[in-house]
All heavy atoms as TSV, in Angstrom:
chain	resi	resn	atom	element	x	y	z
A	1	MET	N	N	116.131	124.685	123.838
A	1	MET	CA	C	116.751	123.523	123.272
A	1	MET	C	C	115.865	122.392	122.997
A	1	MET	O	O	115.896	121.710	121.975
A	1	MET	CB	C	117.952	123.117	124.127
A	1	MET	CG	C	118.843	122.233	123.558
A	1	MET	SD	S	119.756	123.023	122.251
A	1	MET	CE	C	120.974	121.879	121.892
A	2	LYS	N	N	114.911	122.087	123.995
A	2	LYS	CA	C	114.057	120.873	123.841
A	2	LYS	C	C	113.037	121.288	122.772
A	2	LYS	O	O	112.621	120.409	121.963
A	2	LYS	CB	C	113.391	120.643	125.175
A	2	LYS	CG	C	114.127	120.071	126.134
A	2	LYS	CD	C	113.421	119.737	127.428
A	2	LYS	CE	C	114.237	119.113	128.485
A	2	LYS	NZ	N	113.445	118.568	129.569
A	3	THR	N	N	112.641	122.478	122.644
A	3	THR	CA	C	111.709	122.881	121.621
A	3	THR	C	C	112.351	122.707	120.266
A	3	THR	O	O	111.669	122.189	119.214
A	3	THR	CB	C	111.275	124.342	121.760
A	3	THR	OG1	O	110.757	124.569	123.063
A	3	THR	CG2	C	110.237	124.738	120.678
A	4	ARG	N	N	113.579	123.073	120.075
A	4	ARG	CA	C	114.298	122.870	118.744
A	4	ARG	C	C	114.408	121.398	118.464
A	4	ARG	O	O	114.184	120.956	117.325
A	4	ARG	CB	C	115.628	123.558	118.906
A	4	ARG	CG	C	116.353	123.567	117.558
A	4	ARG	CD	C	117.663	124.317	117.802
A	4	ARG	NE	N	118.208	124.743	116.480
A	4	ARG	CZ	C	118.220	126.002	115.953
A	4	ARG	NH1	N	117.804	126.945	116.800
A	4	ARG	NH2	N	118.735	126.263	114.842
A	5	THR	N	N	114.681	120.604	119.400
A	5	THR	CA	C	114.801	119.110	119.147
A	5	THR	C	C	113.444	118.521	118.689
A	5	THR	O	O	113.301	117.728	117.768
A	5	THR	CB	C	115.296	118.392	120.404
A	5	THR	OG1	O	116.607	118.926	120.760
A	5	THR	CG2	C	115.481	116.922	120.072
A	6	GLY	N	N	112.386	119.022	119.442
A	6	GLY	CA	C	111.041	118.571	119.077
A	6	GLY	C	C	110.630	118.898	117.686
A	6	GLY	O	O	109.957	118.212	116.953
A	7	ILE	N	N	110.950	120.205	117.204
A	7	ILE	CA	C	110.700	120.662	115.886
A	7	ILE	C	C	111.399	119.872	114.821
A	7	ILE	O	O	110.807	119.448	113.820
A	7	ILE	CB	C	111.092	122.228	115.785
A	7	ILE	CG1	C	110.019	123.021	116.566
A	7	ILE	CG2	C	111.000	122.621	114.303
A	7	ILE	CD1	C	110.333	124.434	116.688
A	8	VAL	N	N	112.718	119.527	115.135
A	8	VAL	CA	C	113.447	118.671	114.191
A	8	VAL	C	C	112.828	117.279	113.978
A	8	VAL	O	O	112.723	116.774	112.907
A	8	VAL	CB	C	114.965	118.635	114.666
A	8	VAL	CG1	C	115.725	117.624	113.841
A	8	VAL	CG2	C	115.598	119.973	114.518
A	9	ILE	N	N	112.409	116.722	115.191
A	9	ILE	CA	C	111.806	115.455	115.203
A	9	ILE	C	C	110.536	115.470	114.384
A	9	ILE	O	O	110.200	114.547	113.552
A	9	ILE	CB	C	111.583	114.907	116.535
A	9	ILE	CG1	C	112.936	114.554	117.192
A	9	ILE	CG2	C	110.715	113.606	116.552
A	9	ILE	CD1	C	112.907	114.327	118.641
A	10	LEU	N	N	109.776	116.440	114.620
A	10	LEU	CA	C	108.404	116.599	113.895
A	10	LEU	C	C	108.706	116.813	112.334
A	10	LEU	O	O	107.891	116.289	111.485
A	10	LEU	CB	C	107.560	117.785	114.328
A	10	LEU	CG	C	107.013	117.566	115.745
A	10	LEU	CD1	C	106.214	118.862	116.216
A	10	LEU	CD2	C	105.950	116.478	115.682
A	11	ILE	N	N	109.690	117.588	111.982
A	11	ILE	CA	C	110.011	117.737	110.494
A	11	ILE	C	C	110.421	116.397	109.910
A	11	ILE	O	O	110.004	116.101	108.835
A	11	ILE	CB	C	111.108	118.788	110.367
A	11	ILE	CG1	C	110.481	120.276	110.659
A	11	ILE	CG2	C	111.709	118.793	109.007
A	11	ILE	CD1	C	111.602	121.289	110.686
A	12	VAL	N	N	111.246	115.656	110.634
A	12	VAL	CA	C	111.699	114.328	110.086
A	12	VAL	C	C	110.513	113.428	109.987
A	12	VAL	O	O	110.402	112.649	108.928
A	12	VAL	CB	C	112.785	113.749	111.024
A	12	VAL	CG1	C	113.120	112.292	110.712
A	12	VAL	CG2	C	114.078	114.537	110.955
A	13	VAL	N	N	109.566	113.410	110.935
A	13	VAL	CA	C	108.440	112.629	110.855
A	13	VAL	C	C	107.567	113.005	109.723
A	13	VAL	O	O	107.058	112.191	108.897
A	13	VAL	CB	C	107.629	112.645	112.175
A	13	VAL	CG1	C	106.185	112.086	112.035
A	13	VAL	CG2	C	108.347	111.988	113.230
A	14	CYS	N	N	107.331	114.279	109.397
A	14	CYS	CA	C	106.579	114.824	108.298
A	14	CYS	C	C	107.144	114.374	107.001
A	14	CYS	O	O	106.349	113.955	106.066
A	14	CYS	CB	C	106.459	116.327	108.419
A	14	CYS	SG	S	105.388	116.928	109.687
A	15	VAL	N	N	108.488	114.480	106.838
A	15	VAL	CA	C	109.172	114.077	105.652
A	15	VAL	C	C	108.954	112.645	105.419
A	15	VAL	O	O	108.661	112.177	104.265
A	15	VAL	CB	C	110.627	114.442	105.694
A	15	VAL	CG1	C	111.424	113.803	104.524
A	15	VAL	CG2	C	110.864	115.944	105.647
A	16	GLY	N	N	109.039	111.835	106.465
A	16	GLY	CA	C	108.858	110.354	106.356
A	16	GLY	C	C	107.404	110.032	105.908
A	16	GLY	O	O	107.181	109.172	105.070
A	17	LEU	N	N	106.489	110.812	106.457
A	17	LEU	CA	C	105.017	110.573	106.022
A	17	LEU	C	C	104.836	110.914	104.679
A	17	LEU	O	O	104.082	110.294	103.871
A	17	LEU	CB	C	104.087	111.327	107.001
A	17	LEU	CG	C	103.972	110.791	108.487
A	17	LEU	CD1	C	103.167	111.760	109.303
A	17	LEU	CD2	C	103.424	109.439	108.436
A	18	VAL	N	N	105.364	112.045	104.155
A	18	VAL	CA	C	105.273	112.482	102.870
A	18	VAL	C	C	105.908	111.385	101.841
A	18	VAL	O	O	105.254	111.030	100.861
A	18	VAL	CB	C	105.861	113.869	102.509
A	18	VAL	CG1	C	106.001	114.107	101.068
A	18	VAL	CG2	C	105.106	115.008	103.239
A	19	VAL	N	N	107.004	110.839	102.182
A	19	VAL	CA	C	107.584	109.786	101.311
A	19	VAL	C	C	106.730	108.599	101.311
A	19	VAL	O	O	106.402	108.058	100.252
A	19	VAL	CB	C	108.972	109.468	101.833
A	19	VAL	CG1	C	109.559	108.217	101.204
A	19	VAL	CG2	C	109.914	110.637	101.613
A	20	ALA	N	N	106.149	108.199	102.491
A	20	ALA	CA	C	105.270	106.982	102.573
A	20	ALA	C	C	104.004	107.311	101.676
A	20	ALA	O	O	103.549	106.429	100.982
A	20	ALA	CB	C	104.961	106.787	104.008
A	21	LEU	N	N	103.472	108.453	101.769
A	21	LEU	CA	C	102.256	108.827	101.080
A	21	LEU	C	C	102.577	108.713	99.527
A	21	LEU	O	O	101.750	108.143	98.749
A	21	LEU	CB	C	101.899	110.154	101.352
A	21	LEU	CG	C	100.679	110.757	100.584
A	21	LEU	CD1	C	99.413	110.000	100.943
A	21	LEU	CD2	C	100.377	112.221	100.921
A	22	LEU	N	N	103.695	109.206	98.990
A	22	LEU	CA	C	104.103	109.153	97.592
A	22	LEU	C	C	104.213	107.639	97.181
A	22	LEU	O	O	103.824	107.316	96.041
A	22	LEU	CB	C	105.260	109.941	97.369
A	22	LEU	CG	C	105.143	111.543	97.514
A	22	LEU	CD1	C	106.452	112.188	97.325
A	22	LEU	CD2	C	104.037	112.090	96.502
A	23	LEU	N	N	104.806	106.901	98.065
A	23	LEU	CA	C	105.023	105.433	97.651
A	23	LEU	C	C	103.661	104.750	97.603
A	23	LEU	O	O	103.440	103.968	96.655
A	23	LEU	CB	C	106.022	104.838	98.648
A	23	LEU	CG	C	107.409	105.245	98.599
A	23	LEU	CD1	C	108.225	104.565	99.659
A	23	LEU	CD2	C	107.999	104.873	97.159
A	24	ILE	N	N	102.805	104.961	98.517
A	24	ILE	CA	C	101.507	104.354	98.524
A	24	ILE	C	C	100.690	104.755	97.339
A	24	ILE	O	O	100.102	103.995	96.643
A	24	ILE	CB	C	100.844	104.658	99.866
A	24	ILE	CG1	C	101.417	103.831	100.977
A	24	ILE	CG2	C	99.359	104.242	99.747
A	24	ILE	CD1	C	101.002	104.256	102.334
A	25	LYS	N	N	100.844	106.063	96.953
A	25	LYS	CA	C	100.066	106.571	95.794
A	25	LYS	C	C	100.590	105.939	94.472
A	25	LYS	O	O	99.836	105.536	93.646
A	25	LYS	CB	C	100.213	107.985	95.761
A	25	LYS	CG	C	99.470	108.597	94.500
A	25	LYS	CD	C	99.261	110.077	94.489
A	25	LYS	CE	C	98.509	110.580	93.327
A	25	LYS	NZ	N	97.959	109.794	92.266
A	26	LYS	N	N	101.901	105.785	94.408
A	26	LYS	CA	C	102.453	105.161	93.227
A	26	LYS	C	C	102.038	103.650	93.121
A	26	LYS	O	O	101.615	103.250	91.989
A	26	LYS	CB	C	104.022	105.136	93.213
A	26	LYS	CG	C	104.624	104.612	92.028
A	26	LYS	CD	C	106.212	104.602	92.080
A	26	LYS	CE	C	106.894	104.010	90.873
A	26	LYS	NZ	N	106.305	102.848	90.363
A	27	GLN	N	N	101.973	102.985	94.268
A	27	GLN	CA	C	101.572	101.533	94.209
A	27	GLN	C	C	100.062	101.490	93.832
A	27	GLN	O	O	99.681	100.550	93.071
A	27	GLN	CB	C	101.791	100.964	95.665
A	27	GLN	CG	C	103.264	100.675	95.906
A	27	GLN	CD	C	103.434	100.110	97.342
A	27	GLN	OE1	O	102.553	100.205	98.150
A	27	GLN	NE2	N	104.655	99.536	97.628
A	28	ALA	N	N	99.292	102.462	94.335
A	28	ALA	CA	C	97.870	102.395	94.052
A	28	ALA	C	C	97.660	102.628	92.397
A	28	ALA	O	O	96.836	101.992	91.918
A	28	ALA	CB	C	97.125	103.354	94.875
A	29	ASP	N	N	98.437	103.634	91.949
A	29	ASP	CA	C	98.284	103.889	90.611
A	29	ASP	C	C	98.710	102.750	89.680
A	29	ASP	O	O	97.998	102.371	88.707
A	29	ASP	CB	C	99.221	105.132	90.193
A	29	ASP	CG	C	98.642	106.428	90.698
A	29	ASP	OD1	O	97.430	106.467	91.189
A	29	ASP	OD2	O	99.371	107.424	90.732
A	30	ASP	N	N	99.823	102.005	90.070
A	30	ASP	CA	C	100.232	100.798	89.282
A	30	ASP	C	C	99.081	99.694	89.431
A	30	ASP	O	O	98.899	99.049	88.460
A	30	ASP	CB	C	101.608	100.308	89.908
A	30	ASP	CG	C	102.737	101.296	89.576
A	30	ASP	OD1	O	102.583	102.105	88.815
A	30	ASP	OD2	O	103.738	101.075	90.361
A	31	GLU	N	N	98.589	99.517	90.622
A	31	GLU	CA	C	97.608	98.457	90.774
A	31	GLU	C	C	96.280	98.812	90.027
A	31	GLU	O	O	95.777	97.959	89.352
A	31	GLU	CB	C	97.248	98.320	92.260
A	31	GLU	CG	C	96.353	97.038	92.515
A	31	GLU	CD	C	96.271	96.735	93.999
A	31	GLU	OE1	O	97.139	97.147	94.749
A	31	GLU	OE2	O	95.269	96.062	94.289
A	32	GLN	N	N	96.025	100.114	89.864
A	32	GLN	CA	C	94.820	100.550	89.114
A	32	GLN	C	C	94.982	100.268	87.740
A	32	GLN	O	O	94.147	99.844	86.930
A	32	GLN	CB	C	94.533	101.990	89.346
A	32	GLN	CG	C	93.290	102.414	88.741
A	32	GLN	CD	C	92.954	103.913	88.967
A	32	GLN	OE1	O	93.789	104.625	89.598
A	32	GLN	NE2	N	91.721	104.372	88.604
A	33	LYS	N	N	96.219	100.589	87.174
A	33	LYS	CA	C	96.502	100.292	85.811
A	33	LYS	C	C	96.538	98.821	85.436
A	33	LYS	O	O	95.939	98.327	84.464
A	33	LYS	CB	C	97.871	100.929	85.436
A	33	LYS	CG	C	98.252	100.780	83.933
A	33	LYS	CD	C	99.593	101.253	83.669
A	33	LYS	CE	C	99.960	101.220	82.174
A	33	LYS	NZ	N	99.546	100.038	81.445
A	34	LYS	N	N	97.087	98.100	86.392
A	34	LYS	CA	C	97.073	96.542	86.208
A	34	LYS	C	C	95.596	96.055	86.190
A	34	LYS	O	O	95.250	95.125	85.350
A	34	LYS	CB	C	97.790	95.872	87.259
A	34	LYS	CG	C	97.939	94.424	87.264
A	34	LYS	CD	C	98.647	93.756	88.356
A	34	LYS	CE	C	97.777	93.781	89.551
A	34	LYS	NZ	N	98.230	92.989	90.719
A	35	ASP	N	N	94.783	96.525	87.051
A	35	ASP	CA	C	93.389	96.081	87.135
A	35	ASP	C	C	92.575	96.475	85.841
A	35	ASP	O	O	91.778	95.717	85.295
A	35	ASP	CB	C	92.707	96.600	88.315
A	35	ASP	CG	C	93.179	95.998	89.687
A	35	ASP	OD1	O	93.812	94.954	89.590
A	35	ASP	OD2	O	92.890	96.563	90.777
A	36	ALA	N	N	92.920	97.703	85.364
A	36	ALA	CA	C	92.198	98.193	84.098
A	36	ALA	C	C	92.723	97.322	82.905
A	36	ALA	O	O	91.764	96.946	82.071
A	36	ALA	CB	C	92.536	99.627	83.885
A	37	ASP	N	N	93.903	96.953	82.929
A	37	ASP	CA	C	94.367	96.128	81.802
A	37	ASP	C	C	93.744	94.721	81.858
A	37	ASP	O	O	93.409	94.151	80.890
A	37	ASP	CB	C	95.929	95.953	81.834
A	37	ASP	CG	C	96.662	97.127	81.499
A	37	ASP	OD1	O	95.994	98.089	80.841
A	37	ASP	OD2	O	97.841	97.365	81.858
A	38	ALA	N	N	93.594	94.102	83.130
A	38	ALA	CA	C	92.934	92.824	83.229
A	38	ALA	C	C	91.518	92.961	82.854
A	38	ALA	O	O	90.976	92.001	82.120
A	38	ALA	CB	C	93.086	92.437	84.698
A	39	MET	N	N	90.856	94.023	83.248
A	39	MET	CA	C	89.367	94.165	82.874
A	39	MET	C	C	89.178	94.276	81.393
A	39	MET	O	O	88.296	93.629	80.710
A	39	MET	CB	C	88.755	95.355	83.497
A	39	MET	CG	C	88.448	95.174	84.967
A	39	MET	SD	S	87.584	96.563	85.811
A	39	MET	CE	C	87.530	97.865	84.751
A	40	LEU	N	N	90.113	94.958	80.608
A	40	LEU	CA	C	90.134	95.030	79.148
A	40	LEU	C	C	90.324	93.655	78.542
A	40	LEU	O	O	89.643	93.276	77.596
A	40	LEU	CB	C	91.156	96.031	78.695
A	40	LEU	CG	C	91.222	96.292	77.258
A	40	LEU	CD1	C	89.897	96.822	76.758
A	40	LEU	CD2	C	92.402	97.199	76.924
A	41	ASP	N	N	91.216	92.946	79.074
A	41	ASP	CA	C	91.587	91.573	78.523
A	41	ASP	C	C	90.389	90.639	78.714
A	41	ASP	O	O	89.969	89.951	77.808
A	41	ASP	CB	C	92.737	90.996	79.325
A	41	ASP	CG	C	93.181	89.665	78.742
A	41	ASP	OD1	O	93.262	89.519	77.563
A	41	ASP	OD2	O	93.435	88.730	79.557
A	42	PHE	N	N	89.714	90.689	79.849
A	42	PHE	CA	C	88.544	89.842	80.149
A	42	PHE	C	C	87.433	90.257	79.296
A	42	PHE	O	O	86.638	89.471	78.715
A	42	PHE	CB	C	88.129	90.008	81.616
A	42	PHE	CG	C	89.053	89.147	82.532
A	42	PHE	CD1	C	89.431	89.762	83.704
A	42	PHE	CD2	C	89.548	87.911	82.161
A	42	PHE	CE1	C	90.255	89.030	84.608
A	42	PHE	CE2	C	90.379	87.300	83.108
A	42	PHE	CZ	C	90.764	87.765	84.287
A	43	SER	N	N	87.211	91.601	79.081
A	43	SER	CA	C	86.138	92.089	78.162
A	43	SER	C	C	86.430	91.558	76.706
A	43	SER	O	O	85.463	91.129	76.081
A	43	SER	CB	C	86.209	93.625	78.195
A	43	SER	OG	O	85.253	94.107	77.224
A	44	ASN	N	N	87.721	91.675	76.254
A	44	ASN	CA	C	88.008	91.163	74.950
A	44	ASN	C	C	87.797	89.628	74.869
A	44	ASN	O	O	87.236	89.165	73.805
A	44	ASN	CB	C	89.435	91.467	74.623
A	44	ASN	CG	C	89.679	92.933	74.360
A	44	ASN	OD1	O	88.761	93.665	74.162
A	44	ASN	ND2	N	90.919	93.365	74.508
A	45	GLN	N	N	88.074	88.926	75.840
A	45	GLN	CA	C	87.798	87.440	75.881
A	45	GLN	C	C	86.341	87.121	75.833
A	45	GLN	O	O	85.846	86.225	75.113
A	45	GLN	CB	C	88.465	86.749	77.164
A	45	GLN	CG	C	89.968	86.676	77.028
A	45	GLN	CD	C	90.517	86.030	78.407
A	45	GLN	OE1	O	89.755	85.554	79.237
A	45	GLN	NE2	N	91.803	86.091	78.458
A	46	LEU	N	N	85.487	87.906	76.553
A	46	LEU	CA	C	84.024	87.805	76.559
A	46	LEU	C	C	83.484	88.028	75.129
A	46	LEU	O	O	82.650	87.374	74.690
A	46	LEU	CB	C	83.464	88.680	77.611
A	46	LEU	CG	C	81.867	88.654	77.554
A	46	LEU	CD1	C	81.427	87.303	77.988
A	46	LEU	CD2	C	81.409	89.677	78.579
A	47	THR	N	N	83.978	89.148	74.533
A	47	THR	CA	C	83.530	89.535	73.158
A	47	THR	C	C	83.893	88.329	72.210
A	47	THR	O	O	83.031	87.974	71.371
A	47	THR	CB	C	84.186	90.726	72.729
A	47	THR	OG1	O	83.882	91.770	73.623
A	47	THR	CG2	C	83.672	91.203	71.369
A	48	THR	N	N	85.027	87.782	72.219
A	48	THR	CA	C	85.413	86.734	71.419
A	48	THR	C	C	84.630	85.472	71.628
A	48	THR	O	O	84.159	84.802	70.716
A	48	THR	CB	C	86.946	86.377	71.637
A	48	THR	OG1	O	87.782	87.576	71.419
A	48	THR	CG2	C	87.442	85.285	70.724
A	49	ALA	N	N	84.404	85.196	72.912
A	49	ALA	CA	C	83.610	83.912	73.290
A	49	ALA	C	C	82.192	84.133	72.727
A	49	ALA	O	O	81.576	83.211	72.204
A	49	ALA	CB	C	83.648	83.722	74.712
A	50	THR	N	N	81.591	85.227	72.855
A	50	THR	CA	C	80.274	85.555	72.354
A	50	THR	C	C	80.108	85.430	70.849
A	50	THR	O	O	79.194	84.811	70.345
A	50	THR	CB	C	79.840	86.988	72.834
A	50	THR	OG1	O	79.833	87.100	74.254
A	50	THR	CG2	C	78.418	87.309	72.386
A	51	ALA	N	N	81.214	85.990	70.133
A	51	ALA	CA	C	81.161	85.776	68.706
A	51	ALA	C	C	81.270	84.357	68.273
A	51	ALA	O	O	80.586	83.893	67.390
A	51	ALA	CB	C	82.413	86.643	68.095
A	52	ASN	N	N	82.192	83.528	68.999
A	52	ASN	CA	C	82.330	82.178	68.677
A	52	ASN	C	C	80.974	81.380	68.950
A	52	ASN	O	O	80.609	80.486	68.244
A	52	ASN	CB	C	83.467	81.607	69.498
A	52	ASN	CG	C	84.822	82.005	68.978
A	52	ASN	OD1	O	84.966	82.427	67.889
A	52	ASN	ND2	N	85.852	81.840	69.891
A	53	LEU	N	N	80.337	81.747	70.102
A	53	LEU	CA	C	79.066	81.082	70.362
A	53	LEU	C	C	78.028	81.420	69.249
A	53	LEU	O	O	77.316	80.433	68.937
A	53	LEU	CB	C	78.612	81.547	71.801
A	53	LEU	CG	C	77.326	80.925	72.283
A	53	LEU	CD1	C	77.454	79.473	72.343
A	53	LEU	CD2	C	76.979	81.507	73.619
A	54	ASP	N	N	78.043	82.604	68.821
A	54	ASP	CA	C	77.014	83.004	67.812
A	54	ASP	C	C	77.356	82.094	66.498
A	54	ASP	O	O	76.404	81.676	65.838
A	54	ASP	CB	C	77.076	84.501	67.530
A	54	ASP	CG	C	76.452	85.272	68.545
A	54	ASP	OD1	O	75.638	84.820	69.370
A	54	ASP	OD2	O	76.745	86.538	68.592
A	55	ASP	N	N	78.625	82.075	66.151
A	55	ASP	CA	C	78.936	81.273	65.012
A	55	ASP	C	C	78.597	79.783	65.174
A	55	ASP	O	O	77.992	79.160	64.194
A	55	ASP	CB	C	80.494	81.297	64.774
A	55	ASP	CG	C	80.936	82.702	64.310
A	55	ASP	OD1	O	80.081	83.482	63.898
A	55	ASP	OD2	O	82.087	82.955	64.352
A	56	LEU	N	N	78.800	79.262	66.293
A	56	LEU	CA	C	78.432	77.904	66.612
A	56	LEU	C	C	76.879	77.679	66.481
A	56	LEU	O	O	76.364	76.676	66.004
A	56	LEU	CB	C	79.004	77.349	67.928
A	56	LEU	CG	C	80.423	77.207	67.940
A	56	LEU	CD1	C	80.861	76.872	69.349
A	56	LEU	CD2	C	80.924	76.099	66.969
A	57	ARG	N	N	76.191	78.660	66.935
A	57	ARG	CA	C	74.727	78.590	66.918
A	57	ARG	C	C	74.266	78.660	65.412
A	57	ARG	O	O	73.312	77.900	65.078
A	57	ARG	CB	C	74.017	79.716	67.743
A	57	ARG	CG	C	74.054	79.578	69.109
A	57	ARG	CD	C	73.472	80.672	69.797
A	57	ARG	NE	N	73.420	80.457	71.382
A	57	ARG	CZ	C	73.329	81.361	72.246
A	57	ARG	NH1	N	73.276	82.640	71.903
A	57	ARG	NH2	N	73.438	81.045	73.491
A	58	GLN	N	N	74.837	79.390	64.659
A	58	GLN	CA	C	74.445	79.432	63.197
A	58	GLN	C	C	74.813	78.110	62.518
A	58	GLN	O	O	73.992	77.573	61.779
A	58	GLN	CB	C	75.153	80.621	62.526
A	58	GLN	CG	C	74.691	81.971	62.821
A	58	GLN	CD	C	75.529	83.084	62.138
A	58	GLN	OE1	O	76.494	82.829	61.552
A	58	GLN	NE2	N	75.050	84.285	62.354
A	59	VAL	N	N	76.040	77.493	62.864
A	59	VAL	CA	C	76.294	76.270	62.256
A	59	VAL	C	C	75.339	75.153	62.710
A	59	VAL	O	O	74.898	74.304	61.986
A	59	VAL	CB	C	77.767	75.848	62.624
A	59	VAL	CG1	C	78.039	74.434	62.313
A	59	VAL	CG2	C	78.750	76.774	61.952
A	60	ASN	N	N	74.951	75.191	64.004
A	60	ASN	CA	C	74.012	74.288	64.567
A	60	ASN	C	C	72.630	74.476	63.832
A	60	ASN	O	O	71.961	73.406	63.521
A	60	ASN	CB	C	73.912	74.481	66.066
A	60	ASN	CG	C	72.985	73.411	66.727
A	60	ASN	OD1	O	72.857	72.329	66.219
A	60	ASN	ND2	N	72.479	73.795	67.918
A	61	LEU	N	N	72.277	75.612	63.550
A	61	LEU	CA	C	70.924	75.857	62.969
A	61	LEU	C	C	71.111	75.308	61.476
A	61	LEU	O	O	70.037	74.668	61.044
A	61	LEU	CB	C	70.662	77.352	62.904
A	61	LEU	CG	C	69.360	77.716	62.205
A	61	LEU	CD1	C	68.133	77.166	62.983
A	61	LEU	CD2	C	69.169	79.332	62.221
A	62	MET	N	N	72.134	75.523	60.786
A	62	MET	CA	C	72.280	75.048	59.402
A	62	MET	C	C	72.263	73.529	59.396
A	62	MET	O	O	71.656	72.885	58.624
A	62	MET	CB	C	73.595	75.515	58.781
A	62	MET	CG	C	73.534	77.028	58.477
A	62	MET	SD	S	75.081	77.740	57.617
A	62	MET	CE	C	76.286	76.525	57.770
A	63	LEU	N	N	72.965	72.918	60.394
A	63	LEU	CA	C	72.979	71.410	60.421
A	63	LEU	C	C	71.606	70.895	60.765
A	63	LEU	O	O	71.187	69.836	60.216
A	63	LEU	CB	C	74.016	70.991	61.471
A	63	LEU	CG	C	75.482	71.179	61.006
A	63	LEU	CD1	C	76.366	70.881	62.259
A	63	LEU	CD2	C	75.827	70.462	59.793
A	64	THR	N	N	70.855	71.558	61.617
A	64	THR	CA	C	69.517	71.140	61.939
A	64	THR	C	C	68.597	71.260	60.755
A	64	THR	O	O	67.857	70.291	60.508
A	64	THR	CB	C	69.036	71.993	63.084
A	64	THR	OG1	O	69.874	71.825	64.268
A	64	THR	CG2	C	67.640	71.576	63.511
A	65	ASN	N	N	68.777	72.325	59.957
A	65	ASN	CA	C	67.972	72.483	58.819
A	65	ASN	C	C	68.334	71.407	57.735
A	65	ASN	O	O	67.470	70.779	57.109
A	65	ASN	CB	C	68.119	73.835	58.144
A	65	ASN	CG	C	67.504	74.904	58.979
A	65	ASN	OD1	O	66.596	74.685	59.758
A	65	ASN	ND2	N	67.967	76.072	58.802
A	66	ASP	N	N	69.650	71.027	57.617
A	66	ASP	CA	C	70.067	70.036	56.690
A	66	ASP	C	C	69.519	68.697	57.134
A	66	ASP	O	O	69.153	67.865	56.334
A	66	ASP	CB	C	71.633	69.945	56.678
A	66	ASP	CG	C	72.187	71.015	55.904
A	66	ASP	OD1	O	71.414	71.846	55.249
A	66	ASP	OD2	O	73.479	71.277	55.981
A	67	LEU	N	N	69.515	68.427	58.378
A	67	LEU	CA	C	68.985	67.094	58.887
A	67	LEU	C	C	67.497	67.001	58.706
A	67	LEU	O	O	66.971	65.948	58.350
A	67	LEU	CB	C	69.232	67.098	60.412
A	67	LEU	CG	C	68.960	65.788	61.095
A	67	LEU	CD1	C	69.626	64.654	60.458
A	67	LEU	CD2	C	69.157	65.802	62.621
A	68	ALA	N	N	66.704	68.097	58.839
A	68	ALA	CA	C	65.356	68.187	58.587
A	68	ALA	C	C	64.975	67.921	57.137
A	68	ALA	O	O	64.022	67.289	56.795
A	68	ALA	CB	C	64.804	69.512	59.035
A	69	THR	N	N	65.792	68.445	56.178
A	69	THR	CA	C	65.516	68.148	54.831
A	69	THR	C	C	65.923	66.738	54.454
A	69	THR	O	O	65.408	66.026	53.695
A	69	THR	CB	C	66.267	69.169	53.851
A	69	THR	OG1	O	67.670	69.005	54.088
A	69	THR	CG2	C	65.809	70.544	54.146
């Protein structure tokens, strides 16, 4: 009888651990997706800022040339 009770308790604990494992994996996957989206957004912002900086450098060069003439 005690062995049977012990086995039932172990089964319940195992089921609880499996459920906890699945929930933690889902949260980790969601966080990984969120982080990947944030990295993509920051990468796009960096690309845009670099392009804007290049444009401003060209304008600055043109204005410097106009001033020199």
